NUROZA-381132 format. One record per residue (C-alpha): x, y, z; residue in one letter. Coordinates in steps of 0.2 Angstrom, whole numbers, padded with zeros to 4 digits, always signed. Layout:
# residues N
XYZa/...
***
This chain:
# residues 215
+0138+0146+0143x/+0119+0147+0139x/+0112+0154+0125x/+0109+0172+0133x/+0127+0173+0139x/+0132+0166+0120x/+0124+0184+0114x/+0129+0195+0129x/+0148+0190+0121x/+0146+0191+0100x/+0132+0210+0105x/+0148+0220+0104x/+0152+0215+0089x/+0136+0213+0079x/+0131+0230+0084x/+0118+0226+0099x/+0110+0213+0108x/+0097+0211+0097x/+0107+0209+0081x/+0117+0196+0091x/+0100+0187+0097x/+0095+0189+0078x/+0109+0180+0073x/+0113+0167+0083x/+0094+0161+0081x/+0096+0161+0063x/+0112+0150+0064x/+0103+0136+0074x/+0087+0139+0065x/+0096+0133+0047x/+0110+0121+0056x/+0094+0111+0064x/+0082+0112+0046x/+0097+0109+0035x/+0101+0093+0049x/+0081+0085+0049x/+0082+0085+0031x/+0096+0075+0031x/+0110+0087+0026x/+0125+0087+0031x/+0133+0105+0039x/+0151+0106+0038x/+0160+0120+0047x/+0180+0121+0043x/+0189+0121+0059x/+0173+0120+0073x/+0165+0102+0065x/+0151+0095+0056x/+0131+0091+0058x/+0123+0078+0054x/+0107+0065+0053x/+0112+0047+0060x/+0100+0032+0057x/+0101+0018+0073x/+0091+0003+0067x/+0083-0006+0081x/+0090-0015+0091x/+0090-0023+0110x/+0095-0014+0125x/+0095-0018+0144x/+0088-0007+0156x/+0103-0001+0169x/+0091-0004+0183x/+0081-0018+0181x/+0093-0026+0170x/+0077-0032+0160x/+0080-0034+0140x/+0071-0018+0131x/+0070-0018+0110x/+0074+0000+0105x/+0065+0005+0091x/+0071+0011+0076x/+0075+0030+0076x/+0087+0046+0069x/+0100+0054+0079x/+0110+0071+0077x/+0126+0068+0078x/+0140+0084+0079x/+0158+0081+0075x/+0171+0091+0080x/+0183+0097+0066x/+0202+0095+0069x/+0205+0113+0073x/+0192+0114+0085x/+0200+0097+0093x/+0218+0104+0095x/+0210+0119+0103x/+0203+0110+0116x/+0217+0098+0119x/+0229+0112+0120x/+0241+0107+0104x/+0237+0123+0098x/+0234+0140+0107x/+0217+0151+0106x/+0222+0167+0097x/+0220+0184+0107x/+0216+0195+0094x/+0208+0183+0081x/+0194+0171+0079x/+0196+0154+0086x/+0189+0145+0070x/+0197+0150+0053x/+0189+0162+0042x/+0181+0154+0026x/+0191+0160+0011x/+0186+0173-0001x/+0173+0166-0013x/+0169+0151-0001x/+0152+0157+0004x/+0145+0164-0012x/+0126+0154-0017x/+0131+0143+0000x/+0114+0147+0007x/+0106+0145-0010x/+0114+0129-0014x/+0108+0121+0003x/+0090+0129-0002x/+0090+0121-0019x/+0097+0105-0014x/+0083+0104+0001x/+0069+0107-0015x/+0076+0094-0023x/+0076+0079-0012x/+0057+0086-0008x/+0053+0086-0026x/+0059+0067-0026x/+0051+0060-0011x/+0035+0067-0016x/+0036+0058-0034x/+0042+0043-0028x/+0026+0043-0018x/+0015+0048-0030x/+0024+0034-0043x/+0019+0023-0027x/+0003+0027-0024x/-0002+0024-0043x/+0006+0009-0045x/-0005+0002-0028x/-0020+0009-0039x/-0015+0000-0054x/-0012-0015-0044x/-0030-0013-0035x/-0037-0013-0050x/-0032-0026-0060x/-0036-0037-0045x/-0053-0030-0044x/-0053-0034-0064x/-0048-0053-0061x/-0060-0055-0046x/-0074-0049-0060x/-0067-0061-0073x/-0067-0076-0062x/-0086-0073-0054x/-0093-0070-0071x/-0081-0087-0076x/-0091-0096-0059x/-0108-0088-0066x/-0109-0093-0083x/-0108-0114-0080x/-0122-0112-0066x/-0132-0102-0081x/-0128-0117-0094x/-0131-0131-0082x/-0148-0122-0077x/-0152-0121-0095x/-0149-0139-0098x/-0159-0144-0083x/-0174-0135-0090x/-0172-0142-0106x/-0171-0160-0100x/-0187-0156-0089x/-0194-0150-0105x/-0191-0165-0117x/-0197-0175-0101x/-0213-0168-0101x/-0216-0168-0118x/-0212-0187-0119x/-0225-0190-0103x/-0238-0181-0113x/-0235-0190-0129x/-0235-0206-0118x/-0253-0201-0111x/-0258-0196-0127x/-0255-0213-0135x/-0261-0223-0119x/-0281-0220-0124x/-0279-0226-0141x/-0273-0243-0135x/-0287-0245-0123x/-0301-0239-0136x/-0294-0254-0146x/-0293-0265-0130x/-0313-0260-0129x/-0317-0263-0146x/-0311-0279-0146x/-0325-0288-0135x/-0339-0282-0145x/-0331-0290-0162x/-0332-0306-0149x/-0350-0303-0145x/-0355-0301-0165x/-0347-0316-0166x/-0356-0327-0151x/-0374-0320-0158x/-0371-0326-0176x/-0367-0342-0170x/-0381-0342-0161x/-0391-0339-0174x/-0384-0353-0186x/-0387-0365-0170x/-0407-0362-0170x/-0408-0361-0188x/-0400-0379-0188x/-0412-0386-0176x/-0427-0380-0183x/
***
């Protein structure tokens, strides 16, 4: 039985083919959406639909025997209910004038759809909040890292500036000392040049005395 045949089978009970098609589409859409969201769709007497996570694993290609790595994935799973199993195995007989699946008790369907929608919305909100917290934490960590790097850079630059200032002051002191030494040096030369003049005067006086004696 395909989908078209299923619609034909329930068309008389729902008042027409279009109503039956809409009902089948609505039921299947609700099951698929709830299963994708991670909710378990359970129908008493029929079975349950749920999402199952499969971890990454290694498998073998049946044609070549080559070992292949299979990525982590999620798959839908259907588990038949006990009533369904009993009917298929033959331990129970199908009712002729009643539905094969047990009817839901009175009051059990009240608020069921809205509760499912609320759960899905709550899960989405929780996921968004967790993502926002992770983003905030990453931004905070990035800011702290940038601030730390800036402090380290400033600390590295500071000793360089001090070293430059020390070198400049040392060079200035050396230059001042050289200038002072250069200024003092001519005075010594002048003194040295003046000394021979005194000796010449002394020689002249001695010569005069010797001439006076001869006379």
